[in-house]
C-alpha positions as CSV (number, residue, x, y, z in Angstrom):
1,M,163.0,252.0,105.0
2,A,162.9,250.4,101.5
3,S,164.8,251.8,98.6
4,S,162.8,253.5,95.9
5,S,163.5,250.7,93.4
6,Q,162.5,247.8,95.5
7,K,158.9,246.6,96.0
8,I,157.4,246.2,99.5
9,I,155.7,242.9,100.3
10,V,153.6,242.1,103.4
11,G,152.8,238.7,104.9
12,I,150.0,238.1,107.4
13,D,149.8,234.9,109.5
14,I,146.8,234.6,111.9
15,G,147.9,231.9,114.4
16,S,145.8,230.6,117.2
17,Q,147.8,232.6,119.7
18,I,149.5,235.4,117.8
19,V,148.7,237.4,114.7
20,R,152.0,238.0,112.9
21,V,152.7,240.7,110.2
22,I,156.0,241.1,108.4
23,V,156.8,244.0,106.2
24,A,159.7,243.2,103.9
25,E,161.6,244.5,100.9
26,E,161.4,242.1,98.0
27,A,164.6,240.2,97.3
28,A,166.9,242.2,95.0
29,K,167.5,239.1,92.9
30,I,166.7,235.4,92.8
31,G,168.5,233.4,95.4
32,M,168.5,236.3,97.9
33,A,166.2,236.5,100.9
34,P,163.6,239.3,101.4
35,K,164.8,242.0,103.8
36,I,162.6,242.4,106.9
37,L,161.8,246.1,107.5
38,A,159.4,245.7,110.4
39,V,157.1,243.4,112.2
40,G,153.9,243.7,114.0
41,W,152.0,241.3,116.3
42,A,149.0,241.1,118.6
43,E,147.3,238.5,120.7
44,S,145.2,236.3,118.5
45,R,141.6,236.6,119.8
46,G,138.6,235.0,118.2
47,M,140.5,232.0,116.8
48,H,140.5,228.3,117.7
49,H,142.5,225.5,116.0
50,G,143.2,228.0,113.2
51,Y,139.7,229.0,112.3
52,V,137.6,232.0,113.2
53,I,135.1,231.7,116.1
54,S,134.6,235.4,116.8
55,P,134.9,237.6,113.6
56,R,134.8,240.8,115.6
57,D,137.6,239.8,118.0
58,A,139.7,238.3,115.2
59,T,139.4,241.5,113.1
60,T,140.5,243.6,116.1
61,S,143.5,241.5,116.6
62,V,144.5,241.7,113.0
63,A,144.0,245.4,112.9
64,E,146.2,245.8,116.0
65,A,149.1,243.7,114.5
66,I,148.8,245.7,111.2
67,A,148.9,249.0,113.1
68,M,152.1,248.0,114.9
69,A,153.7,246.9,111.6
70,E,152.7,250.2,110.0
71,K,154.1,252.2,113.0
72,N,157.4,250.3,113.0
73,S,157.9,250.5,109.3
74,G,156.4,253.9,108.5
75,I,154.6,252.2,105.6
76,E,150.8,252.1,105.2
77,I,149.7,248.5,104.6
78,K,147.0,248.3,101.9
79,R,147.6,244.9,100.4
80,A,149.1,241.6,101.7
81,Y,149.6,237.9,101.2
82,V,147.8,235.9,103.8
83,A,148.5,232.4,105.1
84,L,145.7,230.0,105.9
85,G,146.1,227.0,108.2
86,G,143.8,225.3,110.6
87,I,142.4,221.8,111.2
88,S,140.4,221.7,107.9
89,L,143.6,222.2,105.8
90,S,144.5,219.0,104.0
91,S,145.2,217.6,100.5
92,E,143.9,214.9,98.2
93,I,144.9,213.5,94.9
94,G,142.7,213.9,91.8
95,A,143.0,212.9,88.2
96,G,142.1,214.1,84.7
97,A,142.3,213.0,81.1
98,T,141.8,214.6,77.7
99,S,142.5,214.0,74.0
100,I,145.3,216.0,72.3
101,Q,143.7,218.8,70.3
102,R,146.3,219.3,67.5
103,A,145.9,217.2,64.4
104,D,149.5,216.1,64.4
105,G,149.2,215.0,68.0
106,E,151.8,217.4,69.4
107,V,151.1,218.3,73.1
108,A,150.6,222.1,73.5
109,E,150.3,224.2,76.6
110,E,146.5,224.4,76.1
111,D,146.4,220.6,76.5
112,M,148.1,220.9,79.9
113,I,145.7,223.6,80.9
114,N,142.7,221.6,79.8
115,V,143.7,218.3,81.5
116,V,144.3,220.1,84.8
117,S,141.0,222.0,84.5
118,I,139.2,218.7,83.9
119,A,140.8,217.2,87.0
120,R,139.8,220.3,89.0
121,E,136.2,220.3,87.8
122,A,135.8,216.6,88.7
123,F,137.4,217.0,92.1
124,G,135.4,220.1,92.9
125,A,132.1,218.5,92.0
126,A,132.8,215.6,94.3
127,K,134.0,217.7,97.3
128,K,131.2,219.9,98.5
129,N,132.0,222.7,101.0
130,K,135.7,222.7,100.2
131,K,137.7,225.5,98.8
132,I,140.6,224.6,96.5
133,L,143.6,226.7,97.5
134,H,146.1,225.1,95.1
135,N,146.1,222.5,92.4
136,I,149.6,221.2,91.7
137,P,150.2,218.6,88.9
138,M,152.3,215.7,90.2
139,K,152.9,213.8,86.9
140,Y,151.6,213.3,83.4
141,R,151.0,210.2,81.3
142,L,150.9,210.3,77.5
143,D,149.2,207.4,75.8
144,G,149.6,205.4,79.1
145,V,153.3,206.1,79.4
146,E,154.6,208.3,82.3
147,V,156.3,211.5,81.1
148,M,159.4,212.7,82.9
149,G,158.9,216.4,83.2
150,N,157.1,218.6,80.8
151,P,155.1,216.9,78.0
152,V,154.8,220.0,75.8
153,G,156.2,219.2,72.3
154,M,155.8,215.4,72.7
155,R,153.4,213.6,70.4
156,G,150.5,211.4,71.3
157,S,146.7,211.2,71.4
158,H,145.7,210.9,75.1
159,L,147.0,213.0,78.0
160,E,146.4,212.2,81.7
161,T,147.5,213.9,84.9
162,R,147.4,213.4,88.6
163,V,147.0,216.5,90.6
164,V,147.5,217.4,94.3
165,F,144.6,219.5,95.5
166,I,145.2,221.5,98.7
167,T,141.9,222.4,100.3
168,V,140.3,224.0,103.3
169,A,136.7,224.2,104.5
170,E,135.0,226.8,102.4
171,H,133.5,228.6,105.4
172,H,136.9,228.8,107.1
173,F,138.3,230.4,104.0
174,N,135.4,232.9,103.7
175,D,135.7,233.8,107.4
176,L,139.4,234.5,107.2
177,V,139.0,236.6,104.1
178,S,136.2,238.6,105.8
179,V,138.5,239.2,108.9
180,I,141.4,240.5,106.8
181,T,139.2,242.7,104.6
182,D,137.3,244.1,107.6
183,A,140.7,245.0,109.0
184,G,141.2,247.3,106.0
185,V,143.6,245.2,103.9
186,D,143.1,243.9,100.4
187,I,144.2,240.3,99.9
188,I,146.6,239.6,97.0
189,E,146.5,235.8,97.5
190,V,145.6,233.3,100.2
191,I,148.3,230.7,100.5
192,A,148.2,227.4,102.5
193,A,150.5,228.0,105.5
194,P,152.8,225.0,105.0
195,I,153.3,226.0,101.4
196,A,154.2,229.6,102.4
197,E,156.5,228.4,105.0
198,S,158.3,226.0,102.6
199,L,159.3,228.9,100.4
200,A,161.5,230.3,103.2
201,T,162.7,227.0,104.8
202,L,163.2,224.3,102.3
203,S,165.8,224.0,99.5
204,K,165.1,222.7,96.1
205,K,167.3,219.7,96.8
206,Q,165.3,218.8,100.0
207,K,162.1,219.0,98.1
208,M,163.4,217.0,95.2
209,V,164.7,214.0,97.1
210,G,161.9,214.0,99.6
211,C,161.3,215.7,103.0
212,G,158.6,216.6,105.5
213,L,158.0,220.1,106.9
214,L,156.6,219.7,110.4
215,N,155.2,222.8,112.0
216,I,154.3,222.3,115.7
217,G,152.0,225.2,116.5
218,S,150.1,226.1,119.7
219,E,146.8,224.3,118.8
220,T,147.6,222.5,115.6
221,V,150.4,220.5,114.0
222,S,150.8,220.6,110.2
223,L,152.9,218.3,108.0
224,A,153.7,219.0,104.4
225,V,155.5,216.2,102.5
226,F,157.5,217.0,99.4
227,D,158.8,214.7,96.8
228,N,160.2,215.5,93.3
229,D,159.8,219.1,94.2
230,V,156.0,218.7,94.6
231,P,154.0,219.0,97.9
232,V,152.5,215.5,97.6
233,S,150.6,215.8,100.9
234,V,149.5,218.4,103.4
235,Q,147.8,217.4,106.6
236,T,146.8,219.2,109.8
237,F,146.2,217.6,113.2
238,A,144.1,219.0,116.1
239,I,146.9,218.8,118.6
240,G,149.7,221.3,119.5
241,S,152.2,222.5,122.0
242,N,149.5,224.0,124.2
243,D,148.4,220.4,125.0
244,I,151.9,219.9,126.5
245,T,151.5,223.0,128.6
246,N,148.1,221.8,129.8
247,D,149.6,218.4,130.7
248,I,152.4,220.0,132.7
249,A,150.0,222.3,134.5
250,L,147.9,219.3,135.6
251,G,150.9,217.1,136.4
252,L,152.8,219.6,138.4
253,R,149.7,221.5,139.7
254,V,151.0,224.9,138.6
255,T,149.5,227.7,136.6
256,L,149.5,227.7,132.8
257,E,152.0,230.6,132.8
258,E,154.4,228.6,135.0
259,A,153.7,225.4,133.0
260,E,154.7,227.3,129.8
261,K,158.0,228.3,131.4
262,V,158.6,224.7,132.5
263,K,157.9,223.4,129.0
264,M,160.5,225.7,127.5
265,G,163.0,224.9,130.2
266,R,162.9,228.3,131.8
267,F,163.0,227.3,135.5
268,E,165.6,226.9,138.2
269,T,167.3,223.5,138.4
270,G,165.8,221.4,141.1
271,Q,162.6,223.5,141.3
272,Y,160.6,220.7,139.7
273,P,161.3,216.9,139.2
274,K,163.1,216.7,135.9
275,K,162.1,213.0,135.3
276,K,158.4,213.8,135.8
277,I,158.6,216.7,133.4
278,E,160.3,214.5,130.8
279,E,157.6,211.9,131.2
280,I,154.8,214.4,130.7
281,V,156.4,216.0,127.7
282,D,157.3,212.7,126.1
283,A,153.9,211.3,126.5
284,R,152.3,214.1,124.6
285,L,155.0,214.1,121.9
286,S,154.4,210.4,121.5
287,D,150.8,211.2,120.6
288,I,151.9,213.8,118.1
289,F,154.5,211.7,116.4
290,E,152.2,208.7,116.3
291,L,149.7,210.7,114.2
292,I,152.6,211.8,111.9
293,Q,153.9,208.3,111.5
294,T,150.4,206.9,110.7
295,H,150.0,209.6,108.1
296,L,153.4,208.9,106.5
297,K,152.4,205.2,106.3
298,S,149.1,206.1,104.6
299,I,150.9,208.0,101.9
300,K,153.7,205.4,101.7
301,R,156.5,207.7,102.8
302,D,157.3,206.3,106.2
303,G,161.1,205.9,106.4
304,L,161.4,207.0,102.8
305,L,162.2,210.7,103.0
306,P,166.0,211.1,102.5
307,A,166.1,214.7,103.4
308,G,164.2,213.9,106.6
309,I,161.9,216.0,108.8
310,I,162.4,219.8,109.1
311,I,160.8,221.0,112.4
312,T,159.4,224.5,112.8
313,G,156.8,226.4,114.7
314,G,156.8,227.5,118.3
315,G,156.8,223.9,119.5
316,G,160.0,223.3,117.5
317,M,161.9,225.1,120.3
318,L,161.3,222.2,122.7
319,T,164.5,220.7,124.0
320,H,165.7,217.6,122.1
321,I,162.6,217.5,119.9
322,D,164.8,216.7,116.9
323,E,166.1,213.6,118.7
324,F,162.6,212.6,119.6
325,S,161.5,212.9,116.0
326,K,164.5,210.9,114.7
327,S,163.7,208.1,117.1
328,A,159.9,208.1,116.5
329,L,159.9,208.4,112.7
330,K,163.3,206.7,111.9
331,L,164.2,209.6,109.8
332,P,166.8,212.4,109.9
333,S,165.4,215.3,111.8
334,L,166.5,218.9,112.4
335,V,165.1,222.0,113.9
336,M,165.0,225.0,111.5
337,H,166.5,227.9,113.4
338,V,165.4,231.3,112.2
339,E,168.9,232.8,112.3
340,H,169.7,230.5,109.4
341,I,167.0,232.2,107.3
342,M,165.9,235.6,108.8
343,N,169.4,236.9,109.3
344,T,168.2,240.4,108.7
345,R,166.1,240.5,111.8
346,K,166.9,239.3,115.4
347,G,164.5,238.3,118.1
348,L,162.1,236.3,116.0
349,D,161.4,232.6,116.7
350,P,160.4,229.8,114.3
351,S,156.7,230.7,114.7
352,W,157.4,233.6,112.3
353,L,158.5,231.5,109.4
354,V,155.1,231.2,107.8
355,A,154.7,235.0,107.6
356,Y,158.2,235.3,106.3
357,G,157.6,232.7,103.7
358,L,154.8,234.9,102.3
359,C,157.4,237.6,101.7
360,Y,159.0,235.3,99.0
361,L,155.9,235.9,96.8
362,E,155.6,238.5,94.1
363,D,152.6,240.5,93.0
364,D,152.6,238.8,89.6
365,E,152.9,235.3,91.2
366,K,156.0,234.4,89.1
367,V,158.1,233.5,92.2
368,Y,155.4,231.4,93.6
369,G,154.9,229.8,90.2
370,S,158.6,229.1,89.6
371,K,159.0,227.5,93.0
372,I,155.9,225.3,93.0
373,F,155.5,224.4,89.3
374,Q,159.1,224.7,88.0
375,Q,159.3,220.9,87.4
376,V,156.6,221.3,84.8
377,F,156.8,224.7,83.2
378,K,160.1,225.6,81.6
379,E,158.6,227.6,78.7
380,S,158.7,231.3,77.9
381,K,157.5,233.8,80.6
382,K,154.4,234.5,78.5
383,G,153.5,230.8,78.4
384,I,154.3,230.3,82.1
385,M,152.1,233.2,83.2
386,K,149.2,232.1,81.0
387,I,149.2,228.7,82.7
388,L,149.7,230.1,86.2
389,R,146.7,232.4,85.8
390,E,144.6,229.2,85.1
391,F,146.1,227.1,87.9
392,L,146.2,229.5,90.8
393,P,142.8,230.1,92.5
């Protein structure tokens, strides 16, 4: 149970196979991890590739997972942070420009709010049927000269910005919100799944020098690329570890249940031809990493991420996947093991990292703000919160 002085925070991640709920006690201080009090889960029905195809089934699954978490924690769940993934989740770059308002040309916080708002309005007008989950400033230019860090206090006449917009199909967003609310839970905030996961898995140093967070889920693969502490790209691919399971089932002519065991290496030595299994798995992994490499090239980051690729998700438990990634992408690669993070709770695999990442968020958004926007906003708490209320959806 939580202590009376500590706040409870709940994270809900609706995957294509499993709905995961984590009830945690907020970290006692900055730098510490939230303490997991209980978890709940249920088979994820009514979902496909991360989006809702049967609202009734999806709502039932969420309600079941919540009920388990409530029973295990002894805490009634009324409000939660929710992760959103799925094949429509992606990012694009937009831009905005404005004149400095003050007569002496000094850049104020209001100018930063204004220029990002202008970029958001222009982007939203051009992107119909898309919901902006996050808009994150990448850089600023003042009178044509790039600013290193925060331009507040500098003098000039013309402020420009480039902004990362993380978006999802609007109907996917609305369907997810309906499912959660119909299950009896109020949503504090909807966070892009890769962003939520990054809060628990990536260090500031990794995000500063450049890295990729690769989540291999059952039906989708997501890649979030960070540079200079900013998620410069988020992309989702309609392929996942279930495709490997299906290939094994066809190749070895076994049931899907047996194929899943084979995929994870849970079979007796000599029961199946090892070489054939490796060929089947490697063929599908080649497809996955070819998509990743193509995307890295499109954003000019192939071979240019010093902190490498951090692999998570259920598919991250595949044997030697880190070596495959290193060879395919020519980048350092490592699998994020949950015991390095969730040391307060045993028995959870990497597929729980998204839900756990949500537990790093606070009700007033200041933890989320400090992690995502800290390279820009170093001002007083009052000033920071004023900006964050404008930036966050």
